[in-house]
C-alpha positions as CSV (number, residue, x, y, z in Angstrom):
1,X,-123.4,-23.8,-54.7
2,X,-119.7,-24.0,-53.6
3,X,-120.0,-21.5,-50.7
4,X,-122.7,-21.0,-48.2
5,X,-123.4,-19.4,-44.8
6,X,-125.5,-21.7,-42.6
7,X,-127.2,-20.3,-39.5
8,X,-126.8,-22.7,-36.5
9,X,-127.8,-22.6,-32.9
10,X,-125.2,-23.7,-30.3
11,X,-125.8,-25.5,-27.0
12,X,-126.5,-22.2,-25.2
13,X,-129.2,-21.3,-27.7
14,X,-127.1,-18.6,-29.3
15,X,-127.4,-18.2,-33.1
16,X,-124.1,-18.5,-34.9
17,X,-123.2,-18.6,-38.6
18,X,-121.1,-21.3,-40.1
19,X,-119.2,-20.8,-43.4
20,X,-119.2,-23.9,-45.6
21,X,-117.0,-24.2,-48.6
22,X,-116.5,-27.0,-51.0
23,X,-112.7,-27.3,-50.6
24,X,-112.4,-29.9,-53.4
25,X,-113.6,-27.2,-55.9
26,X,-110.4,-25.2,-55.1
27,X,-108.1,-28.2,-55.7
28,X,-106.8,-27.0,-59.1
29,X,-105.3,-23.9,-57.4
30,X,-103.6,-25.5,-54.4
31,X,-100.2,-26.0,-55.9
32,X,-100.1,-22.5,-57.4
33,X,-100.9,-20.9,-54.0
34,X,-97.6,-21.9,-52.6
35,X,-95.2,-22.1,-55.6
36,X,-92.4,-19.6,-55.1
37,X,-93.7,-18.4,-51.7
38,X,-90.4,-19.0,-49.9
39,X,-88.4,-17.0,-52.5
40,X,-90.9,-14.2,-52.3
41,X,-90.8,-14.1,-48.5
42,X,-87.0,-14.2,-48.4
43,X,-86.7,-11.6,-51.2
44,X,-88.5,-8.9,-49.4
45,X,-86.0,-6.3,-48.0
46,X,-87.6,-5.5,-44.7
47,X,-87.3,-7.1,-41.3
48,X,-89.4,-10.3,-41.3
49,X,-91.2,-12.4,-38.7
50,X,-92.4,-15.9,-39.6
51,X,-95.0,-17.5,-37.4
52,X,-95.4,-21.2,-37.6
53,X,-97.3,-23.9,-35.8
54,X,-94.2,-26.1,-35.9
55,X,-90.7,-25.8,-37.1
56,X,-91.1,-29.0,-39.1
57,X,-93.2,-27.0,-41.5
58,X,-90.2,-25.1,-42.9
59,X,-88.7,-26.1,-46.2
60,X,-85.0,-26.5,-46.8
61,X,-84.6,-22.9,-48.0
62,X,-86.4,-21.4,-45.0
63,X,-84.4,-23.5,-42.6
64,X,-81.1,-22.3,-44.0
65,X,-82.3,-18.7,-44.1
66,X,-83.4,-18.9,-40.5
67,X,-80.0,-20.3,-39.4
68,X,-78.4,-17.3,-41.2
69,X,-80.6,-14.9,-39.3
70,X,-82.5,-13.6,-42.3
71,X,-85.8,-13.5,-40.3
72,X,-87.1,-14.0,-36.8
73,X,-88.9,-17.3,-36.2
74,X,-91.7,-17.7,-33.7
75,X,-93.2,-21.2,-33.2
76,X,-96.6,-21.2,-31.6
77,X,-97.5,-24.5,-29.9
78,X,-101.0,-26.0,-30.0
79,X,-102.4,-24.0,-32.9
80,X,-104.0,-25.3,-36.0
81,X,-104.5,-24.3,-39.6
82,X,-105.7,-20.8,-38.7
83,X,-102.6,-19.6,-36.8
84,X,-103.6,-16.0,-37.4
85,X,-106.8,-16.5,-35.4
86,X,-105.3,-18.7,-32.7
């Protein structure tokens, strides 16, 4: 089973649920998730805000577009892979 929800009890005795996913099962899709994403983002004709965990994560196209003022960039320090939750 690639996905499962596992009930766990934390140190305070509270029941929590933990989502477990076999990430390696999704490997064939990884490259396709991000291919063309920069062009799609820059091609949208609305004001844009890009939130990043670090400016080193921008590709060359995003860096140039940011310098040209094509979107607002906000870098959030000390966040991880789930920036939308942090």
